[in-house]
C-alpha positions in Angstrom: -0.8 120.0 215.2 -4.1 118.3 214.2 -4.3 114.5 214.9 -7.2 112.2 213.8 -7.6 108.8 215.3 -8.5 105.8 213.1 -8.4 102.9 215.4 -7.5 99.8 213.4 -6.9 101.5 210.3 -4.1 100.0 208.0 -2.0 103.1 207.6 0.3 103.5 204.6 2.4 106.0 202.7 0.0 107.7 200.0 -3.3 108.9 200.2 -5.8 107.9 203.0 -9.6 108.6 202.9 -10.6 110.0 206.4 -14.4 109.4 207.0 -16.6 112.3 208.0 -16.9 111.2 211.6 -13.2 111.5 212.1 -12.6 114.5 209.8 -14.9 116.5 211.9 -12.3 117.3 214.1 -10.0 118.7 211.4 -13.1 120.7 210.2 -13.7 122.2 213.5 -10.0 123.2 213.5 -10.3 124.7 210.2 -7.5 122.7 208.7 -6.9 123.7 205.1 -5.5 121.8 202.1 -1.8 121.7 202.5 -1.7 122.0 206.3 0.0 119.2 208.4 -2.1 116.4 209.8 -1.4 113.0 211.7 -3.3 109.9 211.5 -3.1 107.5 214.7 -4.2 103.8 214.6 -3.7 103.7 218.4 -1.8 100.4 217.9 1.6 101.9 217.6 1.7 103.8 214.1 1.5 107.4 213.3 1.0 108.6 209.7 2.6 112.0 209.1 1.3 113.9 206.3 -0.9 116.9 205.0 -4.5 117.4 204.3 -4.9 117.0 200.6 -8.6 117.9 199.8 -11.8 118.0 201.4 -14.9 116.1 200.0 -18.5 117.5 199.8 -19.7 114.9 202.3 -17.3 116.2 204.9 -14.7 113.3 204.6 -11.3 114.3 203.5 -8.2 113.0 201.9 -4.8 112.8 203.8 -1.5 112.6 201.9 0.7 110.5 204.2 4.6 111.1 203.6 6.0 109.0 206.5 5.0 106.3 209.1 6.3 106.6 212.7 6.2 103.8 215.3 6.7 104.0 219.1 6.7 107.8 219.3 6.4 109.1 222.9 6.6 105.5 224.4 8.6 104.6 227.4 11.4 102.2 226.9 9.8 99.4 229.1 6.3 98.7 230.3 5.3 101.4 232.8 2.1 100.6 235.0 0.3 102.9 237.2 -2.0 101.0 239.8 -4.1 103.7 241.4 -6.7 103.0 243.9 -10.0 103.8 242.5 -11.4 107.2 243.2 -15.2 107.5 243.1 -15.3 111.0 241.4 -14.2 112.2 238.2 -10.7 112.6 239.5 -10.1 109.1 238.3 -10.9 110.2 234.5 -8.3 113.1 235.1 -5.7 110.5 236.5 -6.3 108.1 233.3 -5.9 111.2 231.1 -2.7 112.7 232.7 -1.1 109.1 233.2 -1.7 108.5 229.4 0.2 112.0 228.9 3.0 110.9 231.0 3.7 107.6 229.4 1.9 104.9 231.5 1.4 101.9 229.3 -1.2 100.4 231.6 -3.7 101.7 234.2 -5.0 99.3 236.8 -7.8 100.5 239.0 -7.1 99.0 242.5 -9.9 98.1 245.0 -8.7 98.7 248.6 -10.2 99.0 252.0 -10.8 102.8 251.7 -12.1 102.9 248.3 -15.5 104.5 248.1 -18.5 103.6 245.8 -19.5 100.4 244.1 -19.9 99.1 240.4 -16.6 100.7 239.2 -16.5 98.1 236.4 -19.1 100.2 234.6 -16.7 103.0 234.3 -14.0 101.3 232.5 -15.3 101.9 228.9 -15.2 105.6 229.7 -11.6 105.5 231.2 -10.6 103.7 227.8 -12.2 106.5 225.9 -10.5 109.2 228.1 -6.8 107.4 227.4 -7.7 107.2 223.5 -8.5 111.1 223.5 -5.4 111.9 225.5 -3.3 109.9 223.0 -4.4 112.1 220.3 -3.7 115.3 222.3 -0.1 114.4 223.4 1.0 112.9 220.3 2.3 109.2 221.5 1.6 106.3 219.6 -0.3 103.8 221.8 -3.2 104.0 224.4 -2.3 102.3 227.5 -4.4 99.4 228.7 -7.1 100.5 231.1 -7.9 97.2 232.9 -10.9 96.1 235.1 -10.7 97.1 238.8 -9.2 94.3 240.7 -8.7 93.7 244.6 -5.5 94.9 246.0 -4.4 91.2 246.9 -4.8 90.1 243.5 -3.0 93.1 242.1 -0.1 92.3 244.4 0.1 88.6 243.4 0.1 89.4 239.7 2.5 92.4 240.0 6.0 91.9 238.1 9.2 94.0 237.4 10.5 96.9 239.4 7.5 97.4 242.1 7.3 100.8 243.8 4.6 102.2 246.0 4.1 105.8 247.1 4.5 106.1 251.1 5.4 108.6 253.4 7.6 106.3 255.2 9.6 105.6 251.9 12.9 106.8 250.9 13.6 110.0 248.7 15.0 108.8 245.6 17.0 110.4 242.8 18.2 107.4 241.1 16.9 104.0 240.5 18.5 100.9 239.2 17.8 99.6 235.8 14.4 97.9 235.5 14.3 94.5 233.7 12.3 93.6 230.7 8.9 93.1 232.8 9.2 96.9 233.3 8.0 99.2 236.3 4.8 99.1 238.4 4.0 102.3 240.4 1.2 101.8 243.1 -0.7 104.8 244.8 -3.2 104.4 247.4 -6.6 106.0 248.0 -7.6 109.2 249.6 -6.9 108.3 253.3 -4.1 106.0 252.2 -3.6 102.3 252.7 -4.6 100.6 255.8 -1.7 99.1 257.9 -2.6 95.8 257.0 -2.5 96.5 253.4 0.8 98.5 253.8 2.3 95.3 255.3 0.9 93.1 252.6 2.5 95.6 249.9 6.0 95.4 251.5 5.6 91.6 251.7 4.8 91.4 248.0 8.3 93.0 247.3 7.2 96.8 246.8 10.0 99.4 247.5 8.5 102.6 249.3 9.0 105.7 247.6 8.7 109.3 249.2 6.9 111.9 247.3 7.8 114.8 249.5 6.6 116.7 252.9 3.1 117.7 251.7 -0.1 115.6 251.9 -1.1 115.2 248.1 -4.4 114.2 246.7 -4.4 110.5 245.3 -4.5 111.7 241.7 -1.7 114.2 242.4 0.3 111.6 244.1 0.2 109.2 241.1 1.3 111.9 238.6 4.2 112.9 240.9 5.2 109.4 241.2 5.1 108.8 237.4 7.3 111.8 237.0 9.7 111.0 239.9 10.2 107.4 239.0 10.9 108.0 235.1 13.3 110.7 236.0 15.0 108.4 238.4 15.4 105.7 235.9 16.8 108.1 233.5 14.1 107.6 230.9 13.8 111.5 230.4 17.3 112.3 229.3 16.9 113.9 225.9 
């Protein structure tokens, strides 16, 4: 399925003009008139239709049959709080967290986070999230927030609060989350310091065991998202 992103567009049933800059993706994919296309506004709506015709200037018209809202979204807010990784592994984590349904990604600054000026990377992370939405077919891009110190994050966290920790309990079922949703916290390479671990528990986070192997931070984050949603029963078909 070819999906074209039109941020802020007023999608409606009928014909929609797709500008050349966006239609280029369909051109590269060699989409022909009559073939299926979806338009995403990144605000929760998906227009399902077909490519109607190409214009000489490279733009195209899409005939929209149906509007869909909320596709691929979790039933409640799902926040991934991940200690900032100084490599492109954090880009990968944002992309995969988007595919796995995170509604927000919070880059967290901890004692063992490497590098500086991570605020400059936020715009790139947001672009990565938007591209991942188009790839996986969900209807909303997650919020990618500015990096914040662990202490500030702990003070603001709400809902069912979970942290990946070797000392945690293996879980197969979790109780229902309330309307404030779920927060999953994952530390940096090297883990949290003992002082940070104590503060996390004090803030009301329950420790969750991810298995007997030492995982890279980005792998642990994805494993935690899968485990938690499964344990909450969110992935029953």
